[in-house]
Backbone as CSV, one residue per row, in Angstrom:
resi,resn,N_x,N_y,N_z,CA_x,CA_y,CA_z,C_x,C_y,C_z
1,UNK,-111.594,-33.751,111.465,-110.254,-34.151,111.010,-109.644,-33.099,110.098
2,UNK,-110.466,-32.516,109.236,-110.002,-31.444,108.351,-109.582,-30.221,109.137
3,UNK,-110.296,-29.965,110.252,-109.949,-28.806,111.081,-108.594,-29.001,111.745
4,UNK,-108.324,-30.241,112.166,-107.017,-30.516,112.780,-105.892,-30.367,111.796
5,UNK,-106.133,-30.803,110.577,-105.113,-30.643,109.537,-104.841,-29.176,109.263
6,UNK,-105.906,-28.374,109.203,-105.742,-26.958,108.940,-104.974,-26.285,110.058
7,UNK,-105.318,-26.688,111.291,-104.618,-26.089,112.436,-103.132,-26.425,112.412
8,UNK,-102.818,-27.662,112.106,-101.408,-28.082,112.041,-100.683,-27.387,110.909
9,UNK,-101.373,-27.215,109.765,-100.738,-26.557,108.611,-100.415,-25.105,108.914
10,UNK,-101.366,-24.416,109.516,-101.135,-23.010,109.836,-100.052,-22.878,110.895
11,UNK,-100.005,-23.780,111.854,-98.966,-23.728,112.899,-97.585,-23.919,112.308
12,UNK,-97.498,-24.917,111.408,-96.181,-25.146,110.771,-95.766,-23.952,109.909
13,UNK,-96.763,-23.346,109.225,-96.440,-22.189,108.404,-95.985,-21.013,109.256
14,UNK,-96.648,-20.811,110.369,-96.242,-19.719,111.260,-94.867,-19.965,111.855
15,UNK,-94.576,-21.217,112.156,-93.256,-21.526,112.707,-92.169,-21.237,111.683
16,UNK,-92.473,-21.633,110.449,-91.486,-21.377,109.394,-91.292,-19.883,109.166
17,UNK,-92.398,-19.119,109.316,-92.312,-17.679,109.073,-91.698,-16.933,110.236
18,UNK,-92.009,-17.305,111.448,-91.595,-16.525,112.622,-90.627,-17.279,113.524
19,UNK,-90.239,-18.446,113.108,-89.279,-19.190,113.915,-87.864,-18.697,113.678
20,UNK,-86.900,-19.616,113.630,-85.497,-19.254,113.409,-85.338,-18.655,112.020
21,UNK,-84.748,-17.466,111.999,-84.515,-16.818,110.720,-83.362,-17.488,109.994
22,UNK,-83.379,-17.506,108.707,-82.276,-18.113,107.949,-81.001,-17.305,108.143
23,UNK,-79.849,-17.965,107.995,-78.573,-17.258,108.215,-78.358,-16.105,107.249
24,UNK,-78.951,-16.154,106.081,-78.798,-15.049,105.143,-79.295,-13.747,105.730
25,UNK,-80.330,-13.859,106.627,-80.885,-12.653,107.241,-80.149,-12.307,108.524
26,UNK,-79.896,-13.289,109.371,-79.225,-13.010,110.653,-77.810,-12.482,110.444
27,UNK,-77.150,-12.966,109.375,-75.779,-12.486,109.130,-75.746,-10.994,108.809
28,UNK,-76.862,-10.493,108.256,-76.899,-9.067,107.937,-76.784,-8.198,109.181
29,UNK,-77.199,-8.741,110.329,-77.230,-7.946,111.554,-76.198,-8.389,112.589
30,UNK,-75.614,-9.557,112.394,-74.645,-10.064,113.375,-73.212,-10.079,112.855
31,UNK,-73.030,-10.074,111.540,-71.671,-10.125,110.989,-70.932,-8.819,111.279
32,UNK,-69.700,-8.957,111.745,-68.888,-7.788,112.059,-68.531,-7.022,110.785
33,UNK,-68.697,-5.728,110.859,-68.299,-4.900,109.727,-66.776,-4.793,109.663
34,UNK,-66.209,-4.687,108.496,-64.751,-4.531,108.400,-64.292,-3.238,109.064
35,UNK,-63.162,-3.317,109.753,-62.619,-2.164,110.455,-61.859,-1.266,109.485
36,UNK,-62.075,0.023,109.645,-61.349,1.000,108.834,-60.070,1.360,109.580
37,UNK,-58.937,1.054,108.992,-57.640,1.312,109.628,-56.989,2.523,108.994
38,UNK,-56.464,3.388,109.856,-55.786,4.593,109.357,-54.453,4.220,108.730
39,UNK,-54.165,4.676,107.541,-52.876,4.364,106.905,-51.734,5.069,107.618
40,UNK,-50.561,4.494,107.483,-49.362,5.068,108.100,-48.836,6.190,107.211
41,UNK,-49.028,7.419,107.667,-48.519,8.571,106.914,-47.472,9.320,107.732
42,UNK,-46.882,8.622,108.725,-45.871,9.258,109.566,-44.602,9.512,108.758
43,UNK,-43.754,10.411,109.285,-42.509,10.760,108.616,-41.587,9.549,108.569
44,UNK,-41.056,9.268,107.403,-40.162,8.131,107.226,-38.708,8.605,107.225
45,UNK,-37.873,8.101,108.137,-36.468,8.515,108.162,-35.766,8.192,106.837
46,UNK,-34.759,8.982,106.515,-33.964,8.720,105.323,-32.519,9.105,105.602
47,UNK,-31.623,8.500,104.862,-30.186,8.681,105.064,-29.536,9.123,103.762
48,UNK,-28.648,10.099,103.877,-27.877,10.585,102.733,-26.409,10.280,102.996
49,UNK,-25.737,9.670,102.037,-24.340,9.259,102.191,-23.474,10.017,101.197
50,UNK,-22.318,10.460,101.672,-21.355,11.136,100.808,-19.959,10.670,101.192
51,UNK,-18.963,11.256,100.555,-17.594,10.876,100.874,-17.182,11.224,102.284
52,UNK,-17.856,12.202,102.898,-17.527,12.594,104.271,-18.207,11.727,105.311
53,UNK,-19.237,10.978,104.912,-19.971,10.151,105.869,-21.427,10.075,105.480
54,UNK,-22.282,10.025,106.484,-23.721,9.931,106.232,-24.460,10.764,107.258
55,UNK,-25.657,11.211,106.867,-26.528,11.974,107.759,-27.918,11.367,107.647
56,UNK,-28.523,11.103,108.812,-29.840,10.475,108.878,-30.822,11.447,109.503
57,UNK,-31.922,11.685,108.797,-32.983,12.554,109.303,-34.137,11.679,109.758
58,UNK,-34.517,11.819,111.019,-35.601,11.038,111.577,-36.585,11.910,112.317
59,UNK,-37.670,11.309,112.828,-38.683,12.106,113.535,-38.160,12.738,114.817
60,UNK,-37.071,12.210,115.366,-36.532,12.750,116.608,-35.325,13.655,116.404
61,UNK,-34.967,13.920,115.149,-33.833,14.810,114.904,-32.928,14.270,113.821
62,UNK,-31.775,14.879,113.711,-30.798,14.539,112.684,-29.515,14.061,113.332
63,UNK,-28.959,12.984,112.822,-27.709,12.427,113.355,-26.677,12.353,112.237
64,UNK,-25.416,12.570,112.617,-24.314,12.572,111.672,-23.376,11.410,111.985
65,UNK,-22.825,10.822,110.942,-21.847,9.747,111.104,-20.722,9.985,110.108
66,UNK,-19.615,10.524,110.600,-18.469,10.790,109.735,-17.698,9.498,109.477
67,UNK,-16.977,9.477,108.364,-16.093,8.347,108.106,-14.959,8.365,109.135
68,UNK,-14.306,7.226,109.369,-13.198,7.214,110.347,-12.118,8.241,110.030
69,UNK,-11.815,8.441,108.750,-10.783,9.405,108.389,-11.229,10.834,108.709
70,UNK,-12.479,11.152,108.365,-12.987,12.484,108.647,-13.111,12.712,110.159
71,UNK,-13.498,11.691,110.879,-13.618,11.835,112.328,-12.256,12.062,112.969
72,UNK,-11.233,11.342,112.497,-9.879,11.540,113.022,-9.380,12.950,112.722
73,UNK,-9.655,13.442,111.517,-9.251,14.803,111.170,-9.981,15.821,112.030
74,UNK,-11.257,15.601,112.257,-12.025,16.523,113.090,-11.461,16.574,114.508
75,UNK,-11.099,15.431,115.055,-10.531,15.405,116.398,-9.195,16.135,116.450
76,UNK,-8.386,15.983,115.406,-7.116,16.708,115.365,-7.336,18.208,115.317
77,UNK,-8.300,18.623,114.515,-8.586,20.057,114.410,-9.146,20.594,115.726
78,UNK,-9.994,19.818,116.379,-10.512,20.228,117.685,-9.366,20.374,118.692
79,UNK,-8.459,19.379,118.665,-7.314,19.436,119.575,-6.423,20.630,119.304
80,UNK,-6.196,20.922,118.007,-5.392,22.082,117.665,-6.044,23.380,118.096
81,UNK,-7.350,23.472,117.919,-8.060,24.676,118.346,-7.982,24.848,119.858
82,UNK,-8.135,23.758,120.594,-8.068,23.840,122.052,-6.690,24.285,122.519
83,UNK,-5.654,23.733,121.903,-4.292,24.106,122.282,-4.021,25.581,121.983
84,UNK,-4.454,26.038,120.820,-4.237,27.434,120.455,-4.972,28.382,121.401
85,UNK,-6.204,28.033,121.745,-6.981,28.903,122.631,-6.374,28.931,124.037
86,UNK,-5.868,27.794,124.482,-5.225,27.774,125.798,-4.005,28.685,125.828
87,UNK,-3.185,28.633,124.775,-2.018,29.520,124.714,-2.429,30.981,124.597
88,UNK,-3.514,31.214,123.826,-3.952,32.591,123.623,-4.528,33.204,124.893
89,UNK,-5.055,32.383,125.767,-5.675,32.895,126.991,-4.731,32.866,128.189
90,UNK,-3.563,32.291,128.033,-2.632,32.195,129.150,-1.792,33.451,129.319
91,UNK,-1.029,33.534,130.415,-0.140,34.697,130.628,1.002,34.693,129.623
92,UNK,1.526,35.874,129.370,2.589,36.019,128.369,3.958,36.297,128.985
93,UNK,4.032,36.291,130.321,5.299,36.673,130.977,6.448,35.767,130.558
94,UNK,6.229,34.464,130.548,7.309,33.542,130.175,7.731,33.754,128.729
95,UNK,6.753,33.945,127.852,7.096,34.161,126.456,7.817,35.482,126.266
96,UNK,7.383,36.519,126.988,8.069,37.808,126.908,9.526,37.675,127.343
97,UNK,9.746,36.937,128.436,11.117,36.753,128.932,11.967,36.011,127.908
98,UNK,11.390,34.984,127.269,12.141,34.219,126.280,12.506,35.090,125.081
99,UNK,11.543,35.902,124.626,11.822,36.787,123.486,12.847,37.844,123.864
100,UNK,12.717,38.397,125.077,13.672,39.418,125.542,15.079,38.839,125.586
101,UNK,15.219,37.613,126.086,16.555,37.002,126.167,17.144,36.801,124.776
102,UNK,16.324,36.469,123.831,16.829,36.273,122.472,17.261,37.608,121.858
103,UNK,16.466,38.653,122.116,16.856,39.974,121.592,18.158,40.439,122.230
104,UNK,18.261,40.283,123.542,19.475,40.721,124.251,20.684,39.896,123.839
105,UNK,20.437,38.632,123.488,21.569,37.797,123.056,22.174,38.325,121.763
106,UNK,21.338,38.957,120.943,21.880,39.547,119.709,22.496,40.919,119.960
107,UNK,22.115,41.602,121.050,22.622,42.947,121.332,23.927,42.931,122.132
108,UNK,24.102,41.964,122.986,25.252,41.978,123.916,26.600,41.972,123.206
109,UNK,26.793,41.179,122.163,28.119,41.233,121.516,28.468,42.633,121.000
110,UNK,27.502,43.330,120.403,27.770,44.664,119.904,28.032,45.626,121.047
111,UNK,27.240,45.491,122.144,27.469,46.355,123.301,28.874,46.116,123.885
112,UNK,29.304,44.870,123.903,30.635,44.567,124.424,31.713,45.200,123.538
113,UNK,31.543,45.127,122.225,32.530,45.732,121.330,32.565,47.247,121.513
114,UNK,31.370,47.852,121.708,31.328,49.295,121.898,32.041,49.690,123.201
115,UNK,31.851,48.940,124.274,32.523,49.269,125.549,34.029,49.099,125.415
116,UNK,34.417,48.017,124.785,35.854,47.793,124.630,36.489,48.872,123.742
117,UNK,35.804,49.299,122.699,36.325,50.347,121.838,36.434,51.668,122.577
118,UNK,35.414,51.985,123.426,35.452,53.229,124.189,36.577,53.191,125.219
119,UNK,36.736,52.074,125.894,37.805,51.971,126.897,39.167,52.096,126.219
120,UNK,39.271,51.560,125.012,40.547,51.665,124.308,40.841,53.119,123.954
121,UNK,39.847,53.843,123.519,40.037,55.252,123.173,40.363,56.067,124.424
122,UNK,39.635,55.776,125.511,39.923,56.506,126.758,41.328,56.210,127.261
123,UNK,41.748,54.976,127.109,43.103,54.627,127.551,44.150,55.368,126.729
124,UNK,43.908,55.469,125.431,44.841,56.195,124.585,44.892,57.674,124.957
125,UNK,43.751,58.198,125.470,43.693,59.599,125.859,44.118,59.805,127.311
126,UNK,44.395,58.734,128.012,44.776,58.849,129.410,43.613,59.196,130.309
127,UNK,42.419,58.835,129.904,41.219,59.178,130.683,40.467,57.933,131.157
128,UNK,41.114,56.806,131.178,40.403,55.563,131.477,39.863,55.534,132.899
129,UNK,40.486,56.076,133.849,40.024,56.036,135.239,39.320,57.283,135.691
130,UNK,38.977,58.193,134.762,38.332,59.456,135.131,36.906,59.178,135.596
131,UNK,36.504,59.867,136.712,35.130,59.745,137.227,34.526,61.128,137.378
132,UNK,33.181,61.176,137.369,32.460,62.429,137.566,31.486,62.254,138.711
133,UNK,31.061,63.394,139.288,30.120,63.329,140.409,28.754,62.798,139.969
134,UNK,28.304,63.141,138.742,26.969,62.730,138.307,26.893,61.249,137.963
135,UNK,27.934,60.697,137.464,27.836,59.330,136.955,28.895,58.404,137.534
136,UNK,30.056,58.847,137.673,31.149,58.001,138.137,32.064,57.583,137.018
137,UNK,31.843,58.077,135.807,32.689,57.761,134.673,32.773,58.962,133.762
138,UNK,33.316,58.762,132.589,33.454,59.853,131.643,32.106,60.128,130.981
139,UNK,31.937,61.319,130.380,30.677,61.605,129.646,30.420,60.605,128.534
140,UNK,31.477,60.123,127.877,31.289,59.130,126.825,30.722,57.821,127.384
141,UNK,31.244,57.442,128.556,30.726,56.226,129.178,29.268,56.400,129.620
142,UNK,28.928,57.612,130.100,27.548,57.897,130.479,26.623,57.801,129.266
143,UNK,27.032,58.371,128.139,26.213,58.325,126.930,26.028,56.888,126.445
144,UNK,27.109,56.084,126.547,26.998,54.700,126.125,26.051,53.924,127.040
145,UNK,26.159,54.173,128.349,25.285,53.471,129.304,23.821,53.810,129.047
146,UNK,23.539,55.093,128.757,22.162,55.483,128.452,21.662,54.795,127.175
147,UNK,22.521,54.749,126.173,22.127,54.124,124.910,21.850,52.637,125.096
148,UNK,22.720,51.984,125.901,22.498,50.556,126.125,21.264,50.309,126.990
149,UNK,20.996,51.171,127.965,19.791,51.042,128.790,18.538,51.250,127.933
150,UNK,18.602,52.210,127.009,17.468,52.449,126.123,17.248,51.247,125.205
151,UNK,18.336,50.633,124.767,18.222,49.439,123.924,17.575,48.296,124.698
152,UNK,17.917,48.177,125.983,17.290,47.136,126.819,15.791,47.399,126.982
153,UNK,15.421,48.678,127.191,13.999,49.014,127.312,13.258,48.713,126.011
154,UNK,13.880,49.052,124.905,13.275,48.755,123.620,13.123,47.253,123.407
155,UNK,14.137,46.521,123.888,14.059,45.059,123.786,12.903,44.521,124.615
156,UNK,12.666,45.087,125.812,11.557,44.653,126.667,10.210,44.961,126.011
157,UNK,10.103,46.207,125.481,8.845,46.566,124.816,8.610,45.705,123.569
158,UNK,9.671,45.458,122.858,9.544,44.608,121.677,9.128,43.188,122.035
159,UNK,9.691,42.682,123.145,9.326,41.329,123.591,7.854,41.267,123.982
160,UNK,7.383,42.303,124.684,5.980,42.343,125.075,5.072,42.404,123.849
161,UNK,5.408,43.265,122.892,4.601,43.380,121.681,4.591,42.090,120.871
162,UNK,5.768,41.445,120.783,5.861,40.202,120.033,5.045,39.100,120.694
163,UNK,5.110,39.024,122.020,4.344,38.006,122.742,2.846,38.214,122.565
164,UNK,2.395,39.454,122.620,0.977,39.749,122.432,0.539,39.453,121.003
165,UNK,1.412,39.774,120.042,1.085,39.481,118.642,0.976,37.977,118.415
166,UNK,1.888,37.225,119.018,1.830,35.766,118.898,0.558,35.217,119.540
167,UNK,0.169,35.796,120.670,-1.048,35.358,121.343,-2.279,35.615,120.468
168,UNK,-2.328,36.789,119.833,-3.441,37.096,118.941,-3.455,36.163,117.730
169,UNK,-2.264,35.849,117.221,-2.177,34.937,116.088,-2.644,33.533,116.473
170,UNK,-2.299,33.117,117.680,-2.747,31.805,118.142,-4.267,31.753,118.277
171,UNK,-4.845,32.840,118.766,-6.310,32.895,118.860,-6.939,32.820,117.475
172,UNK,-6.336,33.506,116.512,-6.849,33.470,115.148,-6.728,32.072,114.550
173,UNK,-5.593,31.440,114.774,-5.421,30.073,114.277,-6.386,29.115,114.951
174,UNK,-6.599,29.333,116.260,-7.563,28.491,116.966,-8.947,28.598,116.345
175,UNK,-9.334,29.828,115.985,-10.628,30.017,115.330,-10.689,29.329,113.977
176,UNK,-9.577,29.372,113.244,-9.543,28.707,111.945,-9.621,27.189,112.093
177,UNK,-8.881,26.655,113.071,-8.949,25.220,113.326,-10.368,24.798,113.703
178,UNK,-10.991,25.590,114.565,-12.342,25.263,115.004,-13.323,25.311,113.830
179,UNK,-13.163,26.309,112.989,-14.048,26.420,111.826,-13.850,25.239,110.878
180,UNK,-12.602,24.864,110.648,-12.324,23.747,109.760,-12.797,22.416,110.338
181,UNK,-12.877,22.333,111.663,-13.316,21.077,112.266,-14.770,20.775,111.947
182,UNK,-15.541,21.813,111.625,-16.945,21.604,111.268,-17.137,21.427,109.761
183,UNK,-16.076,21.463,109.011,-16.192,21.351,107.559,-16.797,20.015,107.116
184,UNK,-16.408,18.866,107.720,-17.036,17.611,107.282,-18.545,17.601,107.490
185,UNK,-19.012,18.105,108.629,-20.456,18.135,108.861,-21.142,19.125,107.919
186,UNK,-20.450,20.219,107.617,-21.007,21.164,106.653,-21.141,20.512,105.277
187,UNK,-20.181,19.667,104.924,-20.265,18.954,103.644,-21.455,18.003,103.638
188,UNK,-21.721,17.370,104.779,-22.879,16.481,104.865,-24.177,17.265,104.713
189,UNK,-24.243,18.435,105.338,-25.443,19.267,105.209,-25.648,19.698,103.759
190,UNK,-24.559,20.029,103.083,-24.658,20.409,101.674,-25.179,19.250,100.841
191,UNK,-24.689,18.045,101.132,-25.158,16.871,100.397,-26.608,16.545,100.722
192,UNK,-27.048,16.909,101.914,-28.407,16.586,102.338,-29.438,17.530,101.728
193,UNK,-29.024,18.728,101.364,-29.975,19.734,100.888,-30.804,19.246,99.711
194,UNK,-30.209,18.659,98.639,-31.062,18.175,97.535,-31.991,17.047,97.967
195,UNK,-31.530,16.218,98.933,-32.345,15.090,99.369,-33.593,15.551,100.109
196,UNK,-33.542,16.738,100.701,-34.719,17.239,101.409,-35.888,17.441,100.447
197,UNK,-35.594,17.928,99.249,-36.660,18.112,98.270,-37.274,16.776,97.872
198,UNK,-36.427,15.773,97.671,-36.923,14.440,97.316,-37.752,13.861,98.461
199,UNK,-37.253,14.022,99.687,-37.987,13.504,100.846,-39.325,14.211,101.006
200,UNK,-39.354,15.505,100.700,-40.597,16.250,100.813,-41.615,15.754,99.782
201,UNK,-41.160,15.489,98.562,-42.071,14.956,97.547,-42.585,13.577,97.937
202,UNK,-41.696,12.740,98.489,-42.126,11.411,98.931,-43.124,11.512,100.070
203,UNK,-42.921,12.470,100.964,-43.837,12.646,102.088,-45.212,13.085,101.597
204,UNK,-45.246,14.005,100.637,-46.529,14.457,100.079,-47.230,13.298,99.376
205,UNK,-46.465,12.517,98.592,-47.059,11.373,97.902,-47.604,10.350,98.899
206,UNK,-46.869,10.126,99.994,-47.321,9.170,101.009,-48.605,9.653,101.669
207,UNK,-48.702,10.917,101.947,-49.913,11.460,102.564,-51.105,11.384,101.614
208,UNK,-50.860,11.690,100.352,-51.947,11.591,99.378,-52.417,10.148,99.219
209,UNK,-51.447,9.218,99.161,-51.820,7.806,99.063,-52.599,7.363,100.301
210,UNK,-52.194,7.856,101.475,-52.934,7.526,102.693,-54.343,8.074,102.665
211,UNK,-54.498,9.295,102.154,-55.830,9.889,102.054,-56.708,9.113,101.078
212,UNK,-56.124,8.723,99.929,-56.893,7.938,98.958,-57.260,6.574,99.537
213,UNK,-56.328,5.975,100.269,-56.613,4.684,100.880,-57.748,4.764,101.886
214,UNK,-57.742,5.817,102.700,-58.818,5.999,103.671,-60.155,6.211,102.969
215,UNK,-60.154,7.042,101.942,-61.388,7.272,101.195,-61.890,5.980,100.547
216,UNK,-60.978,5.153,100.049,-61.375,3.891,99.434,-62.001,2.948,100.461
217,UNK,-61.406,2.863,101.648,-61.974,2.014,102.692,-63.363,2.485,103.103
218,UNK,-63.539,3.802,103.253,-64.845,4.338,103.630,-65.875,4.092,102.524
219,UNK,-65.456,4.208,101.265,-66.378,3.951,100.161,-66.814,2.488,100.139
220,UNK,-65.846,1.572,100.363,-66.183,0.151,100.407,-67.121,-0.153,101.567
221,UNK,-66.883,0.480,102.723,-67.746,0.260,103.870,-69.157,0.778,103.605
222,UNK,-69.256,1.953,103.009,-70.574,2.496,102.680,-71.292,1.608,101.672
223,UNK,-70.563,1.077,100.691,-71.173,0.178,99.705,-71.683,-1.095,100.371
224,UNK,-70.900,-1.640,101.306,-71.322,-2.844,102.013,-72.563,-2.589,102.852
225,UNK,-72.577,-1.426,103.532,-73.758,-1.084,104.328,-74.982,-0.918,103.435
226,UNK,-74.822,-0.310,102.282,-75.931,-0.170,101.347,-76.427,-1.518,100.843
227,UNK,-75.467,-2.422,100.567,-75.846,-3.751,100.113,-76.624,-4.502,101.185
228,UNK,-76.133,-4.470,102.406,-76.830,-5.159,103.492,-78.187,-4.536,103.770
229,UNK,-78.266,-3.212,103.681,-79.552,-2.551,103.878,-80.547,-2.958,102.792
230,UNK,-80.106,-3.056,101.550,-80.966,-3.486,100.453,-81.450,-4.915,100.639
231,UNK,-80.515,-5.795,101.054,-80.905,-7.187,101.287,-81.899,-7.290,102.431
232,UNK,-81.670,-6.473,103.494,-82.610,-6.500,104.623,-83.991,-6.062,104.182
233,UNK,-84.057,-5.036,103.360,-85.352,-4.587,102.854,-85.996,-5.661,101.974
234,UNK,-85.158,-6.324,101.159,-85.674,-7.380,100.284,-86.255,-8.528,101.090
235,UNK,-85.482,-9.004,102.065,-85.974,-10.110,102.892,-87.195,-9.686,103.697
236,UNK,-87.191,-8.440,104.175,-88.363,-7.951,104.909,-89.609,-7.938,104.044
237,UNK,-89.468,-7.495,102.780,-90.616,-7.509,101.864,-91.106,-8.915,101.584
238,UNK,-90.133,-9.857,101.456,-90.531,-11.238,101.199,-91.313,-11.811,102.374
239,UNK,-90.855,-11.539,103.594,-91.558,-12.065,104.762,-92.899,-11.377,104.959
240,UNK,-92.970,-10.108,104.628,-94.261,-9.426,104.716,-95.262,-10.035,103.738
241,UNK,-94.786,-10.277,102.514,-95.659,-10.920,101.533,-96.068,-12.318,101.952
242,UNK,-95.090,-13.078,102.496,-95.398,-14.444,102.932,-96.392,-14.438,104.078
243,UNK,-96.242,-13.453,104.971,-97.187,-13.356,106.088,-98.592,-13.052,105.587
244,UNK,-98.658,-12.096,104.623,-99.967,-11.791,104.044,-100.563,-12.986,103.340
245,UNK,-99.740,-13.734,102.616,-100.199,-14.933,101.929,-100.714,-15.972,102.904
246,UNK,-99.973,-16.149,103.987,-100.406,-17.134,104.990,-101.719,-16.718,105.615
247,UNK,-101.838,-15.372,105.885,-103.101,-14.898,106.467,-104.274,-15.125,105.514
248,UNK,-104.069,-14.806,104.255,-105.134,-14.990,103.272,-105.483,-16.448,103.091
249,UNK,-104.464,-17.300,103.067,-104.708,-18.726,102.937,-105.460,-19.268,104.122
250,UNK,-105.091,-18.757,105.303,-105.804,-19.213,106.516,-107.261,-18.829,106.462
251,UNK,-107.543,-17.612,106.035,-108.940,-17.161,105.951,-109.709,-17.981,104.924
252,UNK,-109.055,-18.260,103.795,-109.711,-19.042,102.758,-110.035,-20.435,103.233
253,UNK,-109.066,-21.063,103.868,-109.296,-22.417,104.346,-110.351,-22.452,105.426
254,UNK,-110.324,-21.384,106.266,-111.339,-21.329,107.349,-112.732,-21.213,106.764
255,UNK,-112.869,-20.376,105.776,-114.198,-20.208,105.132,-114.601,-21.486,104.433
256,UNK,-113.607,-22.151,103.836,-113.897,-23.391,103.124,-114.379,-24.452,104.084
257,UNK,-113.777,-24.569,105.214,-114.150,-25.595,106.191,-115.529,-25.294,106.754
258,UNK,-115.740,-24.028,107.083,-117.049,-23.658,107.614,-118.155,-23.915,106.600
259,UNK,-117.857,-23.756,105.325,-118.831,-23.994,104.285,-119.175,-25.458,104.143
260,UNK,-118.224,-26.309,104.507,-118.489,-27.731,104.457,-119.383,-28.165,105.617
């Protein structure tokens, strides 16, 4: 009867030692470790606002948003530049003709007075109907005709020069209009320049904070692994000792029974 009791005692002890492990031990090997997540250190968009509008810098580029008044002015300047360039690149024949007609309109009254004065003098001299083989009129009339023809040529050259000068001026104005049309965006860029330094400092701070956060997570994970490893060693030592104790107790009881 004593032998049966000993056998049952040792069996129960072995079951307790090698049967289902307590959750304190199984959790050390089955519990999911915390996941280390990478912090968000990506570029953060920012917007700078001024009287001309706003400019937003993002990871995909920079966008501008002018105020309605600035946008309307920009469109007017663009339109003015386009109109000036079209005139500057077009033919000048019509403009030359218009300028020539205006010059001749100022010359004709004087030319008419000169012809009438010459005819009056010739009539007084009795030479009004005189003709020559070279010209068909008097030498005075020939000289006047040459002078008036030269004045017409000068008027044509002047019209051409004036038209070309106007065309060059229109091209220059077109360039000025075009340059001024970019002034609102240039003002936004000027306003954005100081903000770039602030954004750069914020970006550096964000990256440093992300690096510290990652290091902190890794340190916590390493500490947890060390803690679980220590507990596993502790529980392992306890079970090793308990196993040795059970073995020694079994031997003692066996010797005791045999001695009886």
